[in-house]
C-alpha positions in Angstrom: 69.9 84.4 99.2 68.3 84.4 95.9 68.7 87.1 93.3 65.6 89.1 92.3 64.9 90.2 88.9 67.2 93.3 88.0 69.4 92.7 91.1 72.9 93.4 90.5 75.7 91.6 92.0 76.6 94.5 94.2 73.1 94.7 95.3 73.1 91.1 96.4 76.3 91.3 98.4 75.2 94.5 100.2 72.1 92.7 101.2 74.0 89.5 102.2 76.6 91.5 104.3 73.7 93.8 105.8 72.3 90.6 107.4 75.5 90.7 109.3 75.5 94.2 110.3 78.1 95.3 107.8 77.5 98.4 105.7 79.2 97.8 102.2 79.3 101.4 101.4 81.1 102.3 104.4 83.8 99.5 103.7 84.3 100.9 100.1 84.9 104.5 101.8 87.3 102.9 104.1 89.1 101.0 101.2 89.9 104.5 99.9 92.0 105.4 102.9 94.4 102.3 102.3 97.5 103.4 100.5 100.2 100.9 99.5 103.9 101.8 98.8 104.8 100.1 95.6 108.5 99.1 95.5 110.6 100.7 92.6 112.9 97.9 92.6 110.7 95.4 91.3 110.7 97.2 88.0 114.4 96.5 87.3 115.4 93.7 89.6 117.2 96.0 92.3 119.6 97.4 89.8 119.3 101.1 90.2 120.6 103.7 87.9 124.0 104.7 89.2 125.6 103.8 86.2 124.5 101.9 82.8 123.9 98.2 83.3 123.8 98.4 87.1 122.8 95.2 89.0 122.1 93.9 92.3 125.3 92.7 94.5 125.8 91.8 98.0 123.5 92.4 100.9 122.6 88.9 101.2 119.9 89.1 98.6 119.3 87.7 95.4 117.2 88.4 92.2 116.3 85.3 90.1 115.0 85.4 86.6 115.6 87.1 83.3 112.3 88.1 81.8 112.8 90.4 79.0 111.9 94.2 79.0 112.7 95.3 82.4 113.4 99.2 82.8 116.7 100.4 82.0 116.4 104.1 83.0 114.4 106.2 85.3 112.0 107.2 82.5 111.3 103.6 81.5 110.8 103.0 85.3 108.3 105.9 85.7 106.7 104.8 82.5 106.1 101.1 83.7 105.1 102.5 87.3 102.3 104.9 85.9 101.0 101.9 83.8 100.8 99.6 86.8 99.1 102.5 88.9 96.4 102.6 86.4 95.5 98.9 86.9 95.3 99.1 90.9 92.4 100.6 92.5 92.9 103.2 95.0 95.4 106.0 95.4 99.1 104.7 96.2 102.8 105.6 96.6 105.8 104.8 95.1 108.9 103.5 97.2 112.4 104.9 95.9 115.9 103.3 97.0 118.7 106.0 96.9 120.3 104.0 93.8 117.4 105.0 91.6 118.2 108.8 91.3 119.2 110.8 88.3 122.9 110.5 87.7 122.6 111.7 84.1 124.6 114.7 84.9 127.5 112.8 86.4 128.1 109.9 89.1 127.9 110.8 93.0 128.9 108.4 95.5 126.3 107.8 98.1 127.4 110.0 100.7 127.2 112.8 98.3 123.7 112.5 96.8 121.4 115.3 97.3 117.7 116.3 96.3 118.7 117.2 93.1 119.2 113.5 92.0 115.4 113.2 92.7 114.1 116.1 91.1 112.5 114.1 88.2 110.8 111.7 90.8 109.1 114.7 92.6 108.2 116.1 89.3 106.6 112.9 88.3 104.8 112.2 91.5 103.4 115.6 91.5 102.1 115.3 88.2 100.2 111.9 88.6 99.1 112.9 92.2 100.9 110.4 94.3 103.5 110.4 97.3 106.9 109.1 97.5 108.9 106.9 100.2 112.5 106.4 100.2 115.2 104.0 101.5 118.8 104.5 102.0 120.8 101.6 99.9 123.6 99.9 101.9 124.5 97.3 99.3 125.6 96.9 95.8 128.6 98.9 96.6 132.5 98.4 97.1 132.2 99.8 100.9 129.6 97.0 101.4 131.5 94.2 99.8 132.4 92.6 103.1 128.7 92.7 104.4 129.6 95.5 106.9 128.2 99.1 106.7 127.2 100.9 109.9 128.8 98.4 111.9 132.1 98.1 110.1 135.2 98.0 112.3 137.0 100.7 109.8 135.9 103.9 111.1 136.2 105.6 107.6 133.9 103.0 106.3 131.3 103.3 108.8 131.4 107.2 108.5 130.8 107.0 104.9 127.6 104.9 105.3 126.4 107.2 108.3 126.9 110.2 105.8 124.9 108.4 103.3 121.9 107.8 105.6 122.0 111.3 106.9 121.6 112.4 103.3 119.0 110.2 102.7 116.9 111.6 105.7 117.6 115.0 104.2 116.4 114.1 100.9 113.3 112.2 102.3 112.2 115.2 104.4 112.3 117.2 101.2 110.4 114.9 99.3 107.8 114.8 102.0 107.7 118.7 102.4 107.3 119.1 98.5 104.7 116.6 98.0 102.6 117.2 101.1 102.8 113.9 102.7 105.3 112.5 105.1 108.0 110.4 103.3 108.7 107.0 105.2 112.5 106.8 105.2 113.2 103.0 106.2 116.6 101.7 106.9 117.7 98.3 106.4 121.4 97.1 106.5 123.0 93.8 105.8 125.6 93.6 108.2 126.2 90.0 109.7 128.4 87.0 109.8 128.5 83.7 107.8 130.0 81.9 110.7 129.6 82.2 114.4 130.7 85.5 115.7 132.6 86.1 119.1 131.9 89.9 119.6 128.1 90.4 119.0 127.7 93.1 121.6 130.7 95.1 119.7 129.2 95.1 116.5 125.7 96.0 118.0 127.2 98.7 120.0 128.6 100.2 116.9 125.2 100.1 115.4 123.9 102.0 118.4 126.6 104.6 118.0 126.1 104.8 114.3 122.2 105.3 114.8 122.6 107.7 117.3 124.6 110.1 115.0 122.1 109.4 112.1 119.0 110.2 114.0 120.3 112.9 116.2 118.9 115.6 114.1 115.1 115.7 114.6 113.4 116.5 111.3 109.8 117.6 110.9 107.5 114.6 111.4 104.8 116.2 108.9 107.9 115.6 106.4 109.6 112.5 107.1 108.9 109.4 109.3 111.9 107.3 110.1 111.9 103.4 110.4 114.2 100.7 111.1 114.0 97.1 109.7 115.5 93.9 111.2 116.1 90.7 109.7 116.6 87.0 110.7 119.5 86.3 108.3 120.7 86.6 104.7 123.2 84.9 102.1 126.5 85.3 104.0 124.9 86.2 107.3 123.3 83.0 108.1 125.0 82.9 111.7 124.4 86.5 112.9 122.6 89.5 111.8 123.6 92.6 113.7 120.3 94.4 113.1 118.0 91.8 114.1 114.1 92.2 115.0 115.0 92.3 118.9 117.8 95.0 118.4 115.6 97.3 116.3 112.4 96.7 118.5 114.4 97.9 121.5 116.1 100.9 119.8 112.8 102.1 118.2 110.9 102.0 121.5 113.8 103.8 123.1 114.4 106.3 120.5 111.1 107.0 119.2 111.4 105.5 115.8 109.1 103.4 113.9 109.7 99.8 113.6 109.5 97.9 110.4 108.4 94.4 110.2 109.1 92.5 106.8 107.3 89.4 106.3 110.3 87.7 104.8 112.7 88.6 107.7 111.4 86.2 110.3 111.4 82.1 110.5 109.0 80.7 108.0 106.7 79.5 110.7 106.7 82.9 112.6 103.6 85.2 112.3 104.1 88.7 111.6 100.4 89.5 112.1 100.7 88.3 115.7 103.3 90.8 116.2 101.3 93.8 115.3 99.0 94.3 118.2 102.0 94.0 120.6 104.1 96.8 118.7 101.2 99.1 118.3 100.8 99.1 122.3 104.4 100.4 122.3 104.7 102.9 119.5 102.4 105.0 117.9 103.2 103.7 114.1 104.8 100.7 112.4 105.7 99.7 108.9 104.8 96.6 107.4 106.7 95.1 104.3 104.6 92.6 102.7 106.4 89.9 100.8 106.1 86.3 100.2 108.8 84.0 101.6 109.2 80.7 99.9 111.6 78.5 102.6 113.7 81.9 103.0 113.4 85.5 102.2 113.0 84.8 98.7 110.9 87.9 98.0 108.3 86.4 95.9 105.2 88.3 94.6 102.6 88.7 97.3 99.4 86.8 96.6 96.1 86.5 98.5 97.4 83.9 101.1 97.1 83.2 104.7 100.2 85.5 105.6 98.6 88.5 103.8 95.0 88.0 105.1 96.0 87.5 108.6 98.1 90.9 108.6 95.3 92.7 107.0 92.9 91.3 109.6 94.8 92.4 112.5 95.4 95.9 111.1 91.7 96.2 110.7 90.7 94.6 114.2 93.0 96.9 116.0 91.4 100.0 114.2 95.0 100.9 113.2 94.7 101.5 109.4 96.0 105.1 110.2 98.8 103.7 112.3 100.4 101.0 110.0 102.1 101.9 107.0 101.9 99.1 104.4 104.3 98.6 101.7 105.0 95.7 99.1 108.5 94.3 99.2 109.5 91.8 96.7 111.4 91.5 93.3 110.8 88.8 90.9 112.6 88.7 87.7 111.2 85.7 86.1 107.7 87.1 85.2 106.4 90.4 83.8 107.6 93.0 86.1 104.7 95.3 85.6 102.4 92.4 86.2 104.2 91.4 89.4 103.5 95.1 90.7 99.7 94.6 90.1 99.5 91.1 91.3 100.9 91.9 94.5 99.0 95.3 95.3 95.6 93.8 94.2 96.2 90.8 96.2 97.0 92.8 99.5 93.9 95.1 98.9 91.7 92.2 98.6 93.1 91.1 102.0 91.9 94.5 103.5 88.7 94.4 101.9 88.0 90.9 103.1 89.0 91.9 106.6 86.8 95.2 106.5 84.0 92.9 105.5 84.0 91.0 108.5 81.2 91.3 111.3 83.9 92.5 113.9 81.1 93.3 116.6 79.5 89.7 116.4 82.9 87.9 116.3 84.2 89.8 119.3 80.9 89.2 121.2 81.3 85.5 120.5 84.8 85.4 121.8 84.0 87.5 124.9 81.0 84.8 125.7 83.1 81.9 125.0 81.4 80.8 121.9 84.4 79.6 120.2 82.6 77.0 118.0 80.4 79.8 116.4 83.4 82.2 116.1 85.4 79.8 114.1 82.3 78.5 112.1 81.5 82.2 111.2 85.0 82.8 110.1 85.1 80.0 107.9 81.6 80.8 106.2 83.0 84.5 105.7 85.5 83.1 103.2 82.6 82.1 100.6 80.6 85.5 100.8 80.4 87.6 98.0 83.3 89.7 98.6 84.3 89.5 95.0 81.1 91.5 93.8 82.5 94.2 96.3 85.8 94.1 95.0 84.7 94.6 91.5 82.8 97.6 92.7 85.9 99.0 94.5 87.6 98.7 91.0 84.6 100.1 89.4 84.6 103.3 91.5 88.5 103.7 90.9 88.0 103.3 87.1 90.3 100.4 86.9 89.7 96.9 85.0 87.4 94.3 87.2 88.2 90.4 87.4 90.8 89.3 85.0 90.6 92.1 82.4 93.6 93.6 83.6 95.9 90.7 82.6 95.1 91.4 78.7 96.3 95.0 79.3 99.6 93.9 80.9 100.1 91.6 78.0 99.5 94.1 75.4 101.9 96.6 77.2 104.6 93.7 77.2 104.2 93.6 73.4 103.9 97.1 72.7 106.2 98.7 75.2 108.5 96.3 77.1 109.4 93.7 74.6 111.0 96.1 72.1 113.2 97.2 74.8 114.9 93.9 74.6 115.7 94.4 70.9 117.6 97.6 71.3 
């Protein structure tokens, strides 16, 4: 297709997609409904603010890199996040861990935190018009030093963590009520063994017992959505993870919870995208954590790669955008942390845009009629369609920088705001 004089890039793109039966204007409307949950922990390397200089410890996870300028307090983290939101098209959410509360009036242990610790976050979210999600924090704590929490053989330690998660559910429900959007409260635990266990069922039975206590109280679904997240392994839990994907899949289906699938929590060759249709046939909603595992659960920043694009395609093809909660989950301390937020969010949104721009009725008809060559050929040709022009239009509609213009904005923010933090 050639350009006519005066034809803009978006006009040309609309005409090109119209030949395939795709309404670009309808796609742009659909894109406005996609809301990503942005991880607070990318902003400070999973340290939290329970005390000055807090840092990630335990949990079988690790942050690498020491790029200067990370957020040192809740106000700086909110400042960074608000700047990042201004570079990401659409309306999104912010995802908090329990260790990111306001403890300026004094330390409270995990089993004693209340909604008061998160009042500044609610006020901030209300001011800028976003919703919040939440996560109990079952790591970086002396009572998790041996890699066991809800499955701990010690009743007192296990009870401590049960109380923590119960408090988090109450906090999440109040956040959701106050902000008028259900708060996703996702549970992940690090529990597992470095070497071969002999009582797998004992540890998993204790996890069932702990979860039964935690989720006994039914909280309003219009305020909170509970999800549980499995994992393949972690550092120090290479041989056995109590809360595996299989365990949580069964527990979630049986107890009416959401299942969370993190793209870094499976074998590197395992496809999370392939699991989406299966789980959606068994439960009303699921949660996907988008990450980029490099040889293991390394939590690299999301990019527009096959893992991301296939997940977006499966969600769109299943007509399940309203049933799949999508959150980013990574923490890279080796690059500008605000830039990391923006790279990941824009990449995942591009994947959804590309998926929505596919002519699904044509592709499905090819598949039904056995035209597999034609199906594959069209899928390949779609990769070079002018989706970039539609992306720029989406950015324009949302008043955020198009193309690579946002990179200079982050660099300036680094010079003006983040870099001086390292000098004070």
